[in-house]
Chimera marker file (.cmm) of the C-alpha trace (Angstrom):
<marker_set name="trace">
<marker id="1" x="0.001" y="0.043" z="-0.063" r="1" g="1" b="0" radius="0.5"/>
<marker id="2" x="1.239" y="3.441" z="-0.789" r="1" g="1" b="0" radius="0.5"/>
<marker id="3" x="0.910" y="5.972" z="2.023" r="1" g="1" b="0" radius="0.5"/>
<marker id="4" x="0.933" y="9.763" z="1.699" r="1" g="1" b="0" radius="0.5"/>
<marker id="5" x="2.433" y="11.862" z="4.544" r="1" g="1" b="0" radius="0.5"/>
<marker id="6" x="1.868" y="15.669" z="4.708" r="1" g="1" b="0" radius="0.5"/>
<marker id="7" x="3.142" y="18.248" z="7.155" r="1" g="1" b="0" radius="0.5"/>
<marker id="8" x="6.591" y="17.008" z="7.489" r="1" g="1" b="0" radius="0.5"/>
<marker id="9" x="9.309" y="19.191" z="8.935" r="1" g="1" b="0" radius="0.5"/>
<marker id="10" x="11.752" y="20.410" z="6.243" r="1" g="1" b="0" radius="0.5"/>
<marker id="11" x="14.523" y="18.671" z="8.114" r="1" g="1" b="0" radius="0.5"/>
<marker id="12" x="13.070" y="15.193" z="7.650" r="1" g="1" b="0" radius="0.5"/>
<marker id="13" x="14.801" y="13.002" z="5.031" r="1" g="1" b="0" radius="0.5"/>
<marker id="14" x="14.017" y="9.619" z="3.407" r="1" g="1" b="0" radius="0.5"/>
<marker id="15" x="15.858" y="7.635" z="6.224" r="1" g="1" b="0" radius="0.5"/>
<marker id="16" x="13.817" y="9.448" z="8.933" r="1" g="1" b="0" radius="0.5"/>
<marker id="17" x="10.588" y="8.812" z="7.288" r="1" g="1" b="0" radius="0.5"/>
<marker id="18" x="11.577" y="5.074" z="6.812" r="1" g="1" b="0" radius="0.5"/>
<marker id="19" x="12.475" y="4.798" z="10.407" r="1" g="1" b="0" radius="0.5"/>
<marker id="20" x="9.035" y="6.191" z="11.427" r="1" g="1" b="0" radius="0.5"/>
<marker id="21" x="7.224" y="3.441" z="9.484" r="1" g="1" b="0" radius="0.5"/>
<marker id="22" x="9.526" y="0.551" z="9.914" r="1" g="1" b="0" radius="0.5"/>
<marker id="23" x="8.315" y="-0.069" z="13.410" r="1" g="1" b="0" radius="0.5"/>
<marker id="24" x="4.914" y="-1.011" z="11.773" r="1" g="1" b="0" radius="0.5"/>
<marker id="25" x="6.249" y="-3.491" z="9.312" r="1" g="1" b="0" radius="0.5"/>
<marker id="26" x="8.400" y="-3.940" z="6.245" r="1" g="1" b="0" radius="0.5"/>
<marker id="27" x="8.649" y="-1.015" z="3.872" r="1" g="1" b="0" radius="0.5"/>
<marker id="28" x="9.403" y="-1.111" z="0.132" r="1" g="1" b="0" radius="0.5"/>
<marker id="29" x="10.306" y="2.557" z="-0.118" r="1" g="1" b="0" radius="0.5"/>
<marker id="30" x="10.350" y="5.918" z="1.614" r="1" g="1" b="0" radius="0.5"/>
<marker id="31" x="10.608" y="9.256" z="-0.224" r="1" g="1" b="0" radius="0.5"/>
<marker id="32" x="10.437" y="12.791" z="0.888" r="1" g="1" b="0" radius="0.5"/>
<marker id="33" x="9.586" y="14.992" z="-2.039" r="1" g="1" b="0" radius="0.5"/>
<marker id="34" x="11.985" y="17.687" z="-2.740" r="1" g="1" b="0" radius="0.5"/>
<marker id="35" x="11.994" y="20.871" z="-5.054" r="1" g="1" b="0" radius="0.5"/>
<marker id="36" x="13.965" y="20.115" z="-8.234" r="1" g="1" b="0" radius="0.5"/>
<marker id="37" x="15.572" y="23.500" z="-8.314" r="1" g="1" b="0" radius="0.5"/>
<marker id="38" x="16.450" y="24.062" z="-4.669" r="1" g="1" b="0" radius="0.5"/>
<marker id="39" x="16.684" y="20.445" z="-3.433" r="1" g="1" b="0" radius="0.5"/>
<marker id="40" x="14.547" y="21.555" z="-0.447" r="1" g="1" b="0" radius="0.5"/>
<marker id="41" x="11.804" y="19.316" z="1.117" r="1" g="1" b="0" radius="0.5"/>
<marker id="42" x="8.347" y="20.210" z="-0.002" r="1" g="1" b="0" radius="0.5"/>
<marker id="43" x="7.105" y="19.058" z="3.343" r="1" g="1" b="0" radius="0.5"/>
<marker id="44" x="5.467" y="15.839" z="2.223" r="1" g="1" b="0" radius="0.5"/>
<marker id="45" x="6.383" y="12.276" z="1.134" r="1" g="1" b="0" radius="0.5"/>
<marker id="46" x="5.355" y="8.723" z="0.423" r="1" g="1" b="0" radius="0.5"/>
<marker id="47" x="5.933" y="5.449" z="2.019" r="1" g="1" b="0" radius="0.5"/>
<marker id="48" x="5.184" y="2.116" z="0.425" r="1" g="1" b="0" radius="0.5"/>
<marker id="49" x="4.488" y="-0.825" z="2.818" r="1" g="1" b="0" radius="0.5"/>
<marker id="50" x="4.407" y="-4.457" z="1.708" r="1" g="1" b="0" radius="0.5"/>
<marker id="51" x="1.510" y="-5.538" z="4.098" r="1" g="1" b="0" radius="0.5"/>
<marker id="52" x="-1.713" y="-3.786" z="3.656" r="1" g="1" b="0" radius="0.5"/>
<marker id="53" x="-2.773" y="-4.561" z="7.281" r="1" g="1" b="0" radius="0.5"/>
<marker id="54" x="0.446" y="-3.134" z="8.676" r="1" g="1" b="0" radius="0.5"/>
<marker id="55" x="-0.059" y="-0.108" z="6.411" r="1" g="1" b="0" radius="0.5"/>
<marker id="56" x="-3.560" y="0.468" z="7.745" r="1" g="1" b="0" radius="0.5"/>
<marker id="57" x="-2.477" y="0.311" z="11.299" r="1" g="1" b="0" radius="0.5"/>
<marker id="58" x="0.400" y="2.863" z="10.648" r="1" g="1" b="0" radius="0.5"/>
<marker id="59" x="-2.104" y="5.196" z="8.994" r="1" g="1" b="0" radius="0.5"/>
<marker id="60" x="-4.457" y="4.807" z="11.981" r="1" g="1" b="0" radius="0.5"/>
<marker id="61" x="-1.824" y="5.424" z="14.539" r="1" g="1" b="0" radius="0.5"/>
<marker id="62" x="0.338" y="8.037" z="12.787" r="1" g="1" b="0" radius="0.5"/>
<marker id="63" x="-2.444" y="10.336" z="11.442" r="1" g="1" b="0" radius="0.5"/>
<marker id="64" x="-2.298" y="13.500" z="13.494" r="1" g="1" b="0" radius="0.5"/>
<marker id="65" x="0.689" y="12.374" z="15.408" r="1" g="1" b="0" radius="0.5"/>
<marker id="66" x="3.626" y="14.667" z="16.161" r="1" g="1" b="0" radius="0.5"/>
<marker id="67" x="6.854" y="13.876" z="14.253" r="1" g="1" b="0" radius="0.5"/>
<marker id="68" x="9.853" y="16.151" z="14.469" r="1" g="1" b="0" radius="0.5"/>
<marker id="69" x="7.887" y="18.890" z="16.201" r="1" g="1" b="0" radius="0.5"/>
<marker id="70" x="5.138" y="18.977" z="13.578" r="1" g="1" b="0" radius="0.5"/>
<marker id="71" x="1.670" y="17.355" z="13.402" r="1" g="1" b="0" radius="0.5"/>
<marker id="72" x="1.565" y="15.044" z="10.379" r="1" g="1" b="0" radius="0.5"/>
<marker id="73" x="-1.305" y="13.892" z="8.295" r="1" g="1" b="0" radius="0.5"/>
<marker id="74" x="-1.110" y="10.366" z="7.090" r="1" g="1" b="0" radius="0.5"/>
<marker id="75" x="-3.554" y="8.679" z="4.734" r="1" g="1" b="0" radius="0.5"/>
<marker id="76" x="-3.554" y="6.143" z="1.770" r="1" g="1" b="0" radius="0.5"/>
<marker id="77" x="-2.098" y="7.756" z="-1.294" r="1" g="1" b="0" radius="0.5"/>
<marker id="78" x="-4.586" y="8.357" z="-4.196" r="1" g="1" b="0" radius="0.5"/>
<marker id="79" x="-3.567" y="7.171" z="-7.678" r="1" g="1" b="0" radius="0.5"/>
<marker id="80" x="-1.918" y="9.929" z="-9.627" r="1" g="1" b="0" radius="0.5"/>
<marker id="81" x="-4.243" y="11.528" z="-12.121" r="1" g="1" b="0" radius="0.5"/>
<marker id="82" x="-3.032" y="11.649" z="-15.676" r="1" g="1" b="0" radius="0.5"/>
<marker id="83" x="-2.559" y="15.232" z="-16.809" r="1" g="1" b="0" radius="0.5"/>
<marker id="84" x="-1.726" y="16.469" z="-20.172" r="1" g="1" b="0" radius="0.5"/>
<marker id="85" x="1.953" y="17.058" z="-20.701" r="1" g="1" b="0" radius="0.5"/>
<marker id="86" x="2.839" y="20.668" z="-20.854" r="1" g="1" b="0" radius="0.5"/>
<marker id="87" x="4.439" y="21.831" z="-24.084" r="1" g="1" b="0" radius="0.5"/>
<marker id="88" x="7.606" y="23.980" z="-23.694" r="1" g="1" b="0" radius="0.5"/>
<marker id="89" x="7.978" y="25.007" z="-27.298" r="1" g="1" b="0" radius="0.5"/>
<marker id="90" x="8.815" y="28.595" z="-28.085" r="1" g="1" b="0" radius="0.5"/>
<marker id="91" x="5.780" y="29.050" z="-30.439" r="1" g="1" b="0" radius="0.5"/>
<marker id="92" x="3.179" y="29.870" z="-27.775" r="1" g="1" b="0" radius="0.5"/>
<marker id="93" x="0.828" y="32.738" z="-28.640" r="1" g="1" b="0" radius="0.5"/>
<marker id="94" x="0.971" y="32.579" z="-32.474" r="1" g="1" b="0" radius="0.5"/>
<marker id="95" x="4.501" y="31.570" z="-33.477" r="1" g="1" b="0" radius="0.5"/>
<marker id="96" x="7.966" y="33.062" z="-33.593" r="1" g="1" b="0" radius="0.5"/>
<marker id="97" x="7.877" y="36.400" z="-35.177" r="1" g="1" b="0" radius="0.5"/>
<marker id="98" x="11.380" y="37.402" z="-34.414" r="1" g="1" b="0" radius="0.5"/>
<marker id="99" x="12.293" y="40.209" z="-32.088" r="1" g="1" b="0" radius="0.5"/>
<marker id="100" x="15.315" y="41.878" z="-30.631" r="1" g="1" b="0" radius="0.5"/>
<marker id="101" x="17.021" y="44.821" z="-32.484" r="1" g="1" b="0" radius="0.5"/>
<marker id="102" x="14.760" y="46.691" z="-34.912" r="1" g="1" b="0" radius="0.5"/>
<marker id="103" x="16.969" y="48.245" z="-37.608" r="1" g="1" b="0" radius="0.5"/>
<marker id="104" x="14.211" y="50.418" z="-39.019" r="1" g="1" b="0" radius="0.5"/>
<marker id="105" x="13.970" y="52.290" z="-35.657" r="1" g="1" b="0" radius="0.5"/>
<marker id="106" x="17.244" y="54.199" z="-35.832" r="1" g="1" b="0" radius="0.5"/>
<link id1="1" id2="2" r="1" g="1" b="0" radius="0.2"/>
<link id1="2" id2="3" r="1" g="1" b="0" radius="0.2"/>
<link id1="3" id2="4" r="1" g="1" b="0" radius="0.2"/>
<link id1="4" id2="5" r="1" g="1" b="0" radius="0.2"/>
<link id1="5" id2="6" r="1" g="1" b="0" radius="0.2"/>
<link id1="6" id2="7" r="1" g="1" b="0" radius="0.2"/>
<link id1="7" id2="8" r="1" g="1" b="0" radius="0.2"/>
<link id1="8" id2="9" r="1" g="1" b="0" radius="0.2"/>
<link id1="9" id2="10" r="1" g="1" b="0" radius="0.2"/>
<link id1="10" id2="11" r="1" g="1" b="0" radius="0.2"/>
<link id1="11" id2="12" r="1" g="1" b="0" radius="0.2"/>
<link id1="12" id2="13" r="1" g="1" b="0" radius="0.2"/>
<link id1="13" id2="14" r="1" g="1" b="0" radius="0.2"/>
<link id1="14" id2="15" r="1" g="1" b="0" radius="0.2"/>
<link id1="15" id2="16" r="1" g="1" b="0" radius="0.2"/>
<link id1="16" id2="17" r="1" g="1" b="0" radius="0.2"/>
<link id1="17" id2="18" r="1" g="1" b="0" radius="0.2"/>
<link id1="18" id2="19" r="1" g="1" b="0" radius="0.2"/>
<link id1="19" id2="20" r="1" g="1" b="0" radius="0.2"/>
<link id1="20" id2="21" r="1" g="1" b="0" radius="0.2"/>
<link id1="21" id2="22" r="1" g="1" b="0" radius="0.2"/>
<link id1="22" id2="23" r="1" g="1" b="0" radius="0.2"/>
<link id1="23" id2="24" r="1" g="1" b="0" radius="0.2"/>
<link id1="24" id2="25" r="1" g="1" b="0" radius="0.2"/>
<link id1="25" id2="26" r="1" g="1" b="0" radius="0.2"/>
<link id1="26" id2="27" r="1" g="1" b="0" radius="0.2"/>
<link id1="27" id2="28" r="1" g="1" b="0" radius="0.2"/>
<link id1="28" id2="29" r="1" g="1" b="0" radius="0.2"/>
<link id1="29" id2="30" r="1" g="1" b="0" radius="0.2"/>
<link id1="30" id2="31" r="1" g="1" b="0" radius="0.2"/>
<link id1="31" id2="32" r="1" g="1" b="0" radius="0.2"/>
<link id1="32" id2="33" r="1" g="1" b="0" radius="0.2"/>
<link id1="33" id2="34" r="1" g="1" b="0" radius="0.2"/>
<link id1="34" id2="35" r="1" g="1" b="0" radius="0.2"/>
<link id1="35" id2="36" r="1" g="1" b="0" radius="0.2"/>
<link id1="36" id2="37" r="1" g="1" b="0" radius="0.2"/>
<link id1="37" id2="38" r="1" g="1" b="0" radius="0.2"/>
<link id1="38" id2="39" r="1" g="1" b="0" radius="0.2"/>
<link id1="39" id2="40" r="1" g="1" b="0" radius="0.2"/>
<link id1="40" id2="41" r="1" g="1" b="0" radius="0.2"/>
<link id1="41" id2="42" r="1" g="1" b="0" radius="0.2"/>
<link id1="42" id2="43" r="1" g="1" b="0" radius="0.2"/>
<link id1="43" id2="44" r="1" g="1" b="0" radius="0.2"/>
<link id1="44" id2="45" r="1" g="1" b="0" radius="0.2"/>
<link id1="45" id2="46" r="1" g="1" b="0" radius="0.2"/>
<link id1="46" id2="47" r="1" g="1" b="0" radius="0.2"/>
<link id1="47" id2="48" r="1" g="1" b="0" radius="0.2"/>
<link id1="48" id2="49" r="1" g="1" b="0" radius="0.2"/>
<link id1="49" id2="50" r="1" g="1" b="0" radius="0.2"/>
<link id1="50" id2="51" r="1" g="1" b="0" radius="0.2"/>
<link id1="51" id2="52" r="1" g="1" b="0" radius="0.2"/>
<link id1="52" id2="53" r="1" g="1" b="0" radius="0.2"/>
<link id1="53" id2="54" r="1" g="1" b="0" radius="0.2"/>
<link id1="54" id2="55" r="1" g="1" b="0" radius="0.2"/>
<link id1="55" id2="56" r="1" g="1" b="0" radius="0.2"/>
<link id1="56" id2="57" r="1" g="1" b="0" radius="0.2"/>
<link id1="57" id2="58" r="1" g="1" b="0" radius="0.2"/>
<link id1="58" id2="59" r="1" g="1" b="0" radius="0.2"/>
<link id1="59" id2="60" r="1" g="1" b="0" radius="0.2"/>
<link id1="60" id2="61" r="1" g="1" b="0" radius="0.2"/>
<link id1="61" id2="62" r="1" g="1" b="0" radius="0.2"/>
<link id1="62" id2="63" r="1" g="1" b="0" radius="0.2"/>
<link id1="63" id2="64" r="1" g="1" b="0" radius="0.2"/>
<link id1="64" id2="65" r="1" g="1" b="0" radius="0.2"/>
<link id1="65" id2="66" r="1" g="1" b="0" radius="0.2"/>
<link id1="66" id2="67" r="1" g="1" b="0" radius="0.2"/>
<link id1="67" id2="68" r="1" g="1" b="0" radius="0.2"/>
<link id1="68" id2="69" r="1" g="1" b="0" radius="0.2"/>
<link id1="69" id2="70" r="1" g="1" b="0" radius="0.2"/>
<link id1="70" id2="71" r="1" g="1" b="0" radius="0.2"/>
<link id1="71" id2="72" r="1" g="1" b="0" radius="0.2"/>
<link id1="72" id2="73" r="1" g="1" b="0" radius="0.2"/>
<link id1="73" id2="74" r="1" g="1" b="0" radius="0.2"/>
<link id1="74" id2="75" r="1" g="1" b="0" radius="0.2"/>
<link id1="75" id2="76" r="1" g="1" b="0" radius="0.2"/>
<link id1="76" id2="77" r="1" g="1" b="0" radius="0.2"/>
<link id1="77" id2="78" r="1" g="1" b="0" radius="0.2"/>
<link id1="78" id2="79" r="1" g="1" b="0" radius="0.2"/>
<link id1="79" id2="80" r="1" g="1" b="0" radius="0.2"/>
<link id1="80" id2="81" r="1" g="1" b="0" radius="0.2"/>
<link id1="81" id2="82" r="1" g="1" b="0" radius="0.2"/>
<link id1="82" id2="83" r="1" g="1" b="0" radius="0.2"/>
<link id1="83" id2="84" r="1" g="1" b="0" radius="0.2"/>
<link id1="84" id2="85" r="1" g="1" b="0" radius="0.2"/>
<link id1="85" id2="86" r="1" g="1" b="0" radius="0.2"/>
<link id1="86" id2="87" r="1" g="1" b="0" radius="0.2"/>
<link id1="87" id2="88" r="1" g="1" b="0" radius="0.2"/>
<link id1="88" id2="89" r="1" g="1" b="0" radius="0.2"/>
<link id1="89" id2="90" r="1" g="1" b="0" radius="0.2"/>
<link id1="90" id2="91" r="1" g="1" b="0" radius="0.2"/>
<link id1="91" id2="92" r="1" g="1" b="0" radius="0.2"/>
<link id1="92" id2="93" r="1" g="1" b="0" radius="0.2"/>
<link id1="93" id2="94" r="1" g="1" b="0" radius="0.2"/>
<link id1="94" id2="95" r="1" g="1" b="0" radius="0.2"/>
<link id1="95" id2="96" r="1" g="1" b="0" radius="0.2"/>
<link id1="96" id2="97" r="1" g="1" b="0" radius="0.2"/>
<link id1="97" id2="98" r="1" g="1" b="0" radius="0.2"/>
<link id1="98" id2="99" r="1" g="1" b="0" radius="0.2"/>
<link id1="99" id2="100" r="1" g="1" b="0" radius="0.2"/>
<link id1="100" id2="101" r="1" g="1" b="0" radius="0.2"/>
<link id1="101" id2="102" r="1" g="1" b="0" radius="0.2"/>
<link id1="102" id2="103" r="1" g="1" b="0" radius="0.2"/>
<link id1="103" id2="104" r="1" g="1" b="0" radius="0.2"/>
<link id1="104" id2="105" r="1" g="1" b="0" radius="0.2"/>
<link id1="105" id2="106" r="1" g="1" b="0" radius="0.2"/>
</marker_set>
C-alpha cells in the first residue's frame, strides 16, 4: 500500500521517514519529495509498505501524530491523475515573429 504523509518538517529525510514506518512493518520505499531547483523538502512524502494490514495500522496510529515537532497527516495515497503534458515550445501565442534589435527604428 502506498501512504501519503503531509506536514513533514523540512529537516526530515528519506531515512527518517523510513524509520518512522519501519516499526509497523516492512517498507518497500520511503521518499520525501524535494523541489527540483532548490533541493529543499516540500514538506510531504510517500511510504510504500508491503503488508496492507500493517499499512492500515500505521495510517491509523500516525495520522495527526507529532513527528519532529510537527503534526503530520497520514493517509492512503490516491492514484496519480493523468494530466496532459505541458508543451515547452517557443511558439506559444501565435508563433515566432522574431524580435530583438529593430534596424528600421534608428
